[in-house]
C-alpha positions in Angstrom: 22.5 -64.4 60.9 22.9 -64.6 64.7 20.4 -62.3 66.4 20.2 -61.5 70.1 16.8 -60.2 71.2 17.1 -58.3 74.5 13.6 -58.7 76.0 12.8 -61.8 74.0 10.2 -63.0 76.5 8.3 -59.7 76.4 5.2 -58.7 74.5 7.1 -57.9 71.3 9.7 -60.7 71.7 7.1 -63.4 71.9 5.8 -62.5 68.5 9.1 -61.6 67.0 11.4 -64.5 68.0 9.4 -67.2 66.1 9.5 -65.0 62.9 13.2 -64.7 63.2 13.7 -68.4 63.7 11.3 -69.2 60.8 13.5 -67.1 58.5 16.5 -69.3 59.4 18.2 -67.0 61.9 19.9 -68.3 65.0 18.3 -66.5 67.8 19.1 -66.0 71.5 16.8 -64.2 73.8 18.2 -62.2 76.8 16.0 -62.4 79.9 16.8 -61.8 83.5 14.4 -64.4 84.7 15.6 -68.1 84.8 11.9 -69.0 85.1 11.3 -67.7 81.6 14.0 -70.0 80.0 11.4 -72.6 79.2 9.1 -70.2 77.3 12.1 -68.8 75.4 13.0 -72.4 74.4 9.4 -72.9 73.2 9.8 -69.9 70.9 12.8 -71.6 69.3 15.5 -69.4 70.8 18.4 -70.0 73.1 17.7 -68.4 76.5 20.5 -66.1 77.8 20.0 -65.3 81.5 21.4 -61.9 82.4 20.5 -58.7 84.1 20.6 -55.9 81.5 21.5 -53.4 84.2 24.7 -55.3 85.1 27.4 -54.4 82.6 29.5 -57.5 83.2 26.5 -59.8 82.7 25.6 -58.2 79.4 29.1 -58.1 78.2 29.6 -61.8 79.0 26.3 -62.8 77.3 27.1 -60.9 74.1 30.7 -62.1 73.9 29.5 -65.7 74.3 26.8 -65.5 71.6 28.6 -63.2 69.2 25.5 -61.8 67.4 25.4 -60.0 64.1 22.4 -58.0 65.2 21.0 -56.9 68.6 17.4 -56.0 69.0 16.7 -53.9 72.1 13.1 -54.5 73.3 13.7 -54.1 77.1 10.9 -52.5 79.1 9.3 -53.1 82.5 5.8 -51.6 81.8 2.9 -52.8 83.9 -0.6 -53.1 82.4 -1.9 -51.4 85.6 -0.2 -48.0 85.8 -0.9 -45.1 88.0 -0.4 -42.5 85.4 -0.7 -39.7 87.9 2.8 -40.9 88.8 4.0 -41.4 85.3 7.8 -41.0 85.7 7.8 -43.1 88.9 5.8 -45.9 87.1 8.4 -45.8 84.3 11.5 -45.6 86.5 12.7 -49.2 85.8 11.9 -48.9 82.1 13.8 -45.6 82.0 16.9 -47.3 83.5 16.6 -50.0 80.8 16.5 -47.2 78.2 19.6 -45.5 79.6 21.8 -47.9 81.6 20.5 -50.9 79.7 21.2 -49.2 76.3 24.7 -48.3 77.4 25.4 -51.9 78.5 24.1 -53.4 75.3 26.0 -50.9 73.1 29.2 -51.6 74.9 28.8 -55.3 74.4 27.8 -54.8 70.8 30.9 -52.7 70.2 33.2 -55.3 71.8 31.6 -58.1 69.8 31.7 -56.3 66.4 27.9 -56.3 66.1 26.8 -55.0 62.6 23.3 -53.7 63.4 21.6 -52.4 66.5 17.8 -52.0 66.5 16.0 -50.3 69.5 12.4 -49.7 70.5 11.2 -46.2 71.0 7.8 -44.6 71.0 5.7 -42.5 68.6 2.9 -40.5 70.2 3.0 -38.2 73.2 6.8 -37.6 72.9 6.2 -35.5 69.8 5.8 -31.7 70.4 2.2 -30.7 71.1 2.3 -28.1 68.4 1.6 -27.8 64.7 0.4 -30.7 62.6 -1.7 -33.4 64.3 0.4 -36.2 62.6 4.2 -36.1 62.9 7.0 -37.3 60.8 10.3 -38.7 62.1 12.1 -35.3 61.6 9.6 -33.5 63.8 10.9 -32.6 67.2 10.1 -34.2 70.5 8.3 -32.0 73.0 10.7 -29.3 74.2 8.6 -28.6 77.3 6.9 -31.8 78.4 4.7 -31.8 81.5 6.7 -32.3 84.7 5.4 -35.8 85.3 6.7 -37.0 81.9 10.1 -35.3 81.8 12.3 -38.2 83.0 10.6 -40.7 80.7 11.0 -38.4 77.7 14.7 -37.7 78.7 15.2 -41.5 78.7 13.7 -41.9 75.2 15.9 -39.0 74.0 19.0 -40.6 75.6 18.3 -44.0 74.0 17.8 -42.5 70.5 20.8 -40.2 70.7 23.1 -43.1 71.9 22.0 -45.5 69.2 22.0 -43.0 66.3 25.3 -41.6 67.5 27.1 -44.9 67.5 29.7 -45.0 64.7 30.8 -48.7 64.9 27.5 -50.2 63.8 24.2 -49.4 62.0 21.6 -47.9 64.3 17.9 -48.3 63.8 15.2 -46.7 66.0 11.7 -48.1 65.7 9.2 -45.7 67.2 6.2 -48.0 67.8 2.7 -46.7 68.1 0.2 -47.9 70.7 0.1 -51.7 70.7 -3.0 -53.8 70.4 -3.5 -57.5 70.0 -2.5 -60.6 72.0 -0.6 -60.0 75.2 -1.1 -56.2 75.2 -3.3 -53.9 77.3 -5.5 -53.7 74.2 -5.8 -57.5 73.9 -8.8 -59.7 74.5 -7.8 -60.2 78.1 -6.1 -56.9 78.5 -6.9 -54.7 81.6 -7.7 -51.7 79.4 -10.4 -53.6 77.5 -12.2 -54.5 80.7 -11.9 -50.8 81.8 -13.6 -49.7 78.5 -16.3 -52.3 79.1 -16.9 -50.8 82.5 -16.9 -47.2 81.2 -13.7 -46.4 83.3 -11.9 -44.8 80.3 -13.6 -41.5 79.5 -13.2 -39.0 76.7 -11.4 -36.1 78.4 -12.4 -32.6 77.1 -13.1 -32.9 73.4 -10.9 -36.0 73.0 -8.6 -34.2 70.5 -5.5 -36.3 71.3 -4.4 -38.2 68.2 -3.4 -41.9 68.6 -1.5 -44.0 66.1 -2.1 -47.8 66.7 -0.2 -50.8 65.5 -1.1 -54.5 65.8 1.5 -56.5 67.7 1.9 -58.9 64.8 2.6 -56.0 62.4 5.2 -54.8 65.0 6.9 -58.1 64.8 6.8 -58.3 61.0 8.2 -54.8 60.5 10.9 -55.4 63.1 11.9 -58.5 61.2 12.1 -56.5 58.0 14.3 -53.9 59.8 16.8 -56.7 60.6 17.2 -57.7 57.0 16.9 -54.4 55.1 16.7 -50.6 55.2 19.1 -47.8 55.9 20.0 -46.9 59.4 17.7 -44.2 60.8 14.5 -43.5 62.8 11.2 -44.9 61.7 7.6 -44.5 62.9 6.0 -48.0 63.1 2.3 -47.3 63.1 -0.8 -48.1 61.0 -2.2 -45.9 58.2 -5.0 -44.4 60.3 -4.2 -42.0 63.1 -7.4 -41.0 64.9 -8.5 -38.8 67.8 -9.6 -40.3 71.0 -13.1 -38.9 70.3 -13.3 -41.3 67.3 -11.4 -44.5 68.3 -12.6 -44.8 71.9 -16.4 -44.8 71.1 -15.7 -47.1 68.1 -13.9 -49.6 70.3 -16.6 -49.5 73.0 -19.2 -50.2 70.3 -17.2 -53.2 69.0 -17.0 -54.5 72.6 -20.7 -54.1 73.1 -20.0 -51.6 75.9 -21.9 -48.4 76.7 -20.5 -45.3 75.1 -17.6 -43.7 77.1 -18.4 -41.0 79.6 -17.2 -37.4 79.1 -15.0 -35.8 81.7 -14.0 -32.1 81.6 -10.2 -31.4 81.3 -10.1 -29.6 84.7 -11.5 -32.6 86.5 -9.2 -35.1 84.7 -6.2 -32.9 85.7 -7.2 -33.1 89.3 -7.7 -36.9 89.2 -4.7 -38.0 87.0 -2.4 -35.0 86.8 -0.4 -34.4 83.6 -1.5 -37.7 82.1 -4.7 -36.0 80.7 -2.5 -34.8 77.8 -2.5 -38.4 76.4 -6.2 -37.9 75.6 -6.3 -34.3 74.7 -2.9 -33.2 73.2 -1.0 -36.2 71.9 0.1 -36.3 68.3 -0.2 -39.1 65.8 2.6 -40.4 63.6 3.1 -40.9 59.9 4.3 -44.3 58.6 5.2 -43.1 55.1 9.0 -43.5 55.6 8.7 -47.0 57.1 6.4 -48.2 54.3 8.8 -46.9 51.6 11.9 -48.3 53.3 10.7 -51.8 54.4 7.9 -52.4 51.9 6.1 -54.7 54.3 2.3 -54.5 53.8 0.4 -54.3 57.1 -1.9 -57.1 58.1 -4.1 -54.4 59.7 -3.7 -51.1 57.9 -6.3 -49.5 60.2 -7.2 -50.1 63.8 -10.9 -50.1 62.6 -10.6 -53.5 61.0 -7.9 -54.6 63.5 -10.2 -53.9 66.5 -13.1 -55.7 64.8 -11.0 -58.8 64.1 -9.5 -58.8 67.6 -12.7 -58.3 69.5 -15.3 -59.8 67.1 -16.5 -62.4 69.7 -16.3 -60.1 72.7 -19.1 -60.3 75.2 -21.2 -57.2 75.9 -20.4 -55.3 79.1 -22.4 -56.2 82.2 -22.8 -54.0 85.2 -21.0 -50.8 84.8 -19.3 -49.4 87.9 -19.4 -45.9 89.2 -17.5 -43.2 87.2 -13.7 -43.3 87.5 -10.7 -42.8 85.2 -8.4 -45.6 84.1 -5.8 -44.6 81.6 -4.4 -46.7 78.7 -1.0 -48.2 79.6 -0.4 -48.7 75.9 0.3 -45.0 75.7 4.0 -45.4 76.7 
């Protein structure tokens, strides 16, 4: 098949494109940076230089390549986020999830694309109510904190547009929190250094539930979604959702870092605003539907073994800095 990966030079694209090429697919990677053409070539894909926010650019690129499948992995997420300004930090990504999605779908329609796969997120968007682990049919938060509203609206928009498209098969992959090479939870990731330096505390009781997924499992399951499975929405996470109070001290221990500090919720609210909910109220996600549909065994079924493998040779923390709060940018 001919597959266009929008965002092919991003953190997911860099792991996904070689898998697609290895399966014999002809792959093009959409990137707005001509400087990244060489890296796209090295992955085995044809670089397509286009600004996803320019409708004519996207239409021309899709018409030229004539893909059978489009994979929408476009984001603009920094590893150094000021999460007290959550919506402002995600403004460019929110445009890619709204205007960018519209542009890709319009081009896909015109080119007769058969299948459209788009990245979404499983975690804080789920309603902070009821079960601690959510299925795909559970609702998104009807009353998100003010700082998160535009970002959640963009995710809702993306999902509604893709699933409402009648001319092609729509697949939404709600990824969990990434870890592994190239991510904030990678060996050289900013978050890992923050944990080493005790800058990521447990807020309140640390009741927020996180579902992780290794970036290589993300790529493998996304490949499976290209080739099989009914249209629909799928949580792409590991088997082991866990509260912050469990995974954060475990990761610190693996890194040889001191245990995380504890910060009361009221103080965290003053320092980082609404973002404290990521550590206190977030919900995990069930992967039962994806496992049944795609049948792709996980390389790392639990973050426990995945973290140990990823950080087995990590050096112990050195001088810890004064208390502060740095929040995980993987919690998109």
